[in-house]
C-alpha positions in Angstrom: -3.7 -95.1 -46.5 -3.2 -98.0 -43.7 -4.9 -101.3 -43.4 -7.9 -99.9 -41.2 -8.5 -97.4 -44.4 -7.0 -94.6 -42.1 -4.7 -92.0 -43.8 -1.5 -92.0 -41.8 -0.1 -88.6 -41.0 3.5 -88.4 -42.9 6.1 -86.6 -40.5 8.5 -84.4 -42.1 11.8 -83.6 -40.3 13.4 -80.3 -41.5 16.9 -80.0 -41.0 17.5 -76.2 -41.6 19.6 -73.6 -39.5 17.7 -70.6 -41.0 14.6 -70.6 -38.7 12.6 -68.4 -41.0 13.5 -70.6 -44.0 12.5 -73.8 -42.0 9.1 -72.0 -41.2 8.5 -71.4 -44.9 9.3 -74.7 -46.0 6.9 -75.7 -43.6 4.1 -73.5 -44.2 4.2 -74.0 -48.4 4.4 -78.2 -47.1 1.7 -77.5 -45.0 -1.2 -80.2 -45.4 -3.6 -82.2 -43.3 -1.4 -85.4 -44.0 1.6 -83.8 -43.0 3.1 -83.2 -39.6 6.5 -81.1 -39.2 9.7 -81.5 -37.1 11.9 -78.8 -37.4 15.6 -78.9 -35.9 18.4 -76.3 -36.5 21.2 -78.3 -35.9 22.1 -82.1 -36.3 22.5 -83.2 -32.4 18.5 -81.9 -32.2 17.9 -83.9 -35.3 19.3 -87.1 -34.3 17.5 -86.8 -31.0 14.4 -86.5 -33.0 14.7 -89.2 -35.3 15.5 -91.9 -32.1 12.1 -90.5 -30.6 9.9 -89.8 -33.7 9.3 -92.1 -37.0 10.2 -89.9 -39.7 8.9 -90.8 -43.3 10.8 -88.0 -45.1 14.2 -85.3 -44.5 14.6 -82.0 -45.8 18.1 -81.7 -45.3 20.8 -78.5 -45.6 24.5 -79.3 -46.4 25.8 -76.3 -44.0 24.6 -76.7 -40.1 26.1 -75.1 -37.0 27.3 -78.5 -35.9 28.1 -80.2 -38.6 27.7 -81.2 -42.1 24.6 -82.5 -43.6 26.7 -84.9 -45.6 28.3 -86.7 -42.9 24.8 -87.0 -41.4 23.5 -88.4 -44.4 26.4 -90.8 -45.0 25.9 -91.9 -41.1 21.9 -92.6 -41.7 22.4 -94.7 -44.8 24.2 -97.3 -42.8 21.0 -97.8 -40.7 18.3 -96.1 -42.5 16.3 -95.5 -46.1 14.2 -92.9 -45.2 14.0 -90.8 -48.0 16.1 -87.4 -47.8 16.0 -84.7 -50.0 18.7 -82.0 -49.6 18.2 -78.6 -50.1 21.4 -76.3 -49.8 23.1 -73.4 -51.5 25.7 -75.5 -52.5 25.2 -75.5 -56.3 28.5 -77.3 -57.6 28.3 -80.2 -59.7 30.6 -81.9 -57.5 28.5 -81.2 -54.4 25.0 -82.5 -56.3 27.3 -85.6 -57.2 28.4 -86.3 -54.1 24.9 -85.9 -52.2 23.3 -88.4 -54.6 25.8 -90.9 -54.4 25.6 -90.6 -50.4 22.2 -91.9 -50.8 20.1 -88.7 -51.3 17.2 -89.3 -53.2 16.7 -85.7 -54.3 19.0 -82.2 -54.4 17.6 -78.8 -54.7 19.8 -76.0 -54.7 18.7 -72.4 -53.4 17.0 -70.3 -54.3 14.6 -72.5 -55.0 10.7 -73.0 -55.9 8.7 -73.4 -52.7 6.0 -75.3 -55.6 9.1 -77.7 -57.0 10.0 -78.4 -53.5 6.5 -79.6 -52.4 5.7 -81.4 -55.7 9.0 -83.5 -55.2 8.2 -83.8 -51.5 4.7 -85.3 -52.9 6.4 -87.4 -55.4 9.0 -89.1 -53.1 6.8 -90.0 -50.4 4.2 -91.5 -53.2 7.0 -93.2 -54.1 8.1 -94.6 -50.9 4.3 -95.6 -50.4 4.7 -98.4 -53.1 8.3 -99.4 -52.7 8.3 -102.7 -51.8 10.6 -103.5 -48.7 13.7 -105.3 -49.6 13.6 -108.9 -48.1 17.1 -110.5 -47.9 16.6 -114.3 -47.8 19.9 -116.5 -46.7 19.3 -120.2 -45.6 16.7 -120.2 -43.3 16.8 -116.5 -42.6 14.5 -113.8 -44.0 15.8 -110.1 -42.8 13.7 -106.9 -43.7 15.8 -104.0 -42.3 13.3 -101.4 -43.4 10.3 -102.8 -41.8 12.8 -104.3 -38.7 11.3 -107.9 -39.2 13.7 -111.0 -38.7 13.0 -114.7 -38.9 14.6 -117.8 -38.7 12.5 -120.7 -40.3 9.4 -118.4 -40.6 9.8 -117.3 -36.5 10.0 -114.1 -36.0 13.4 -113.0 -34.1 13.4 -109.8 -31.8 16.6 -107.7 -32.3 17.6 -104.8 -30.3 18.7 -101.6 -32.2 22.3 -102.2 -31.8 21.8 -106.0 -33.0 19.8 -104.9 -36.0 22.9 -102.6 -37.3 25.7 -105.2 -36.3 23.5 -107.7 -38.3 22.9 -105.0 -41.0 26.3 -103.8 -41.4 27.5 -107.6 -41.7 25.0 -108.7 -44.2 25.8 -105.8 -46.3 29.5 -107.2 -46.5 29.0 -110.7 -46.0 32.1 -112.8 -47.2 34.1 -109.7 -46.3 36.1 -109.9 -42.9 35.2 -106.4 -40.9 37.7 -105.2 -38.3 36.3 -104.5 -35.0 37.3 -100.9 -35.0 35.0 -100.6 -38.4 32.1 -102.3 -36.4 32.3 -100.3 -33.5 32.9 -97.1 -35.7 29.8 -98.0 -37.6 27.3 -99.1 -34.6 28.1 -96.6 -32.5 28.1 -93.9 -34.6 25.5 -91.6 -33.0 28.0 -89.3 -31.0 28.6 -92.1 -27.9 31.0 -90.8 -26.4 32.6 -94.0 -24.7 31.9 -97.5 -25.6 33.2 -100.1 -23.3 35.8 -102.6 -25.6 33.7 -105.4 -24.4 30.4 -104.0 -26.0 31.2 -105.6 -29.5 31.9 -109.0 -28.0 28.7 -108.9 -25.9 26.5 -107.7 -28.8 28.5 -110.5 -31.2 27.4 -113.1 -28.7 24.0 -112.0 -28.3 23.3 -112.1 -31.8 24.9 -115.3 -32.3 22.4 -116.8 -29.5 19.4 -115.5 -31.4 20.8 -116.8 -35.0 22.9 -119.6 -34.8 22.0 -123.1 -34.0 25.2 -123.8 -32.3 26.4 -120.2 -31.1 30.1 -121.9 -29.7 29.9 -123.2 -33.3 29.2 -120.9 -35.4 28.0 -121.1 -39.0 27.5 -117.4 -40.1 29.0 -115.0 -37.5 32.4 -116.2 -37.7 35.4 -114.4 -35.6 38.6 -113.5 -37.9 40.6 -113.9 -35.0 43.1 -110.7 -34.5 41.2 -109.0 -37.1 37.1 -108.7 -36.5 34.2 -110.8 -37.7 32.4 -111.7 -41.4 29.0 -113.4 -42.2 30.6 -116.2 -43.9 27.7 -117.4 -46.2 26.6 -115.7 -48.9 
């Protein structure tokens, strides 16, 4: 229930190439509080996520245009949306890999629709009450999941690219990240061509918004010939 006392519809993204199974999952989970988005390929799933706020993902691993685990690895660089893997891959190593990459649950086929339904409800209930992580550094507060950022209590508006850049710098603060690593992480959505100056431009824009003296940065420092680092732990 939101602040106005109205139940918010939870949007569930089903990434499954077997359309009959995908429809069966949607039917089994049918609820007045749920709506469903179905994608048979990862490219469509990525497009949906850019256009629609998703509350939970049911993810197959073996998909026509890629591996679901690669999608999960990429997703976890910028999102904490709950993910339930639903797959025929039932080896112990598969389960461990999925969970280590950030899956919230792992269910193997064949499976019980009643158990899937119970786990979806449990995961969404947990998500409703889990507090969003707020990272405080000096005068900054960063809440990446809520996309809220402030300096000295004053909100800062960041673009999606700037959010991705800041997130990876903060996650690796004190460490130097190469330009290649940063670019590959930030533009990992299948973009075929990224101008070589795009990273430099994004760094400058982020500094302009965060640093007191962007020309003499305290936080986002350049490591010449290598890349960048968030210098303050």
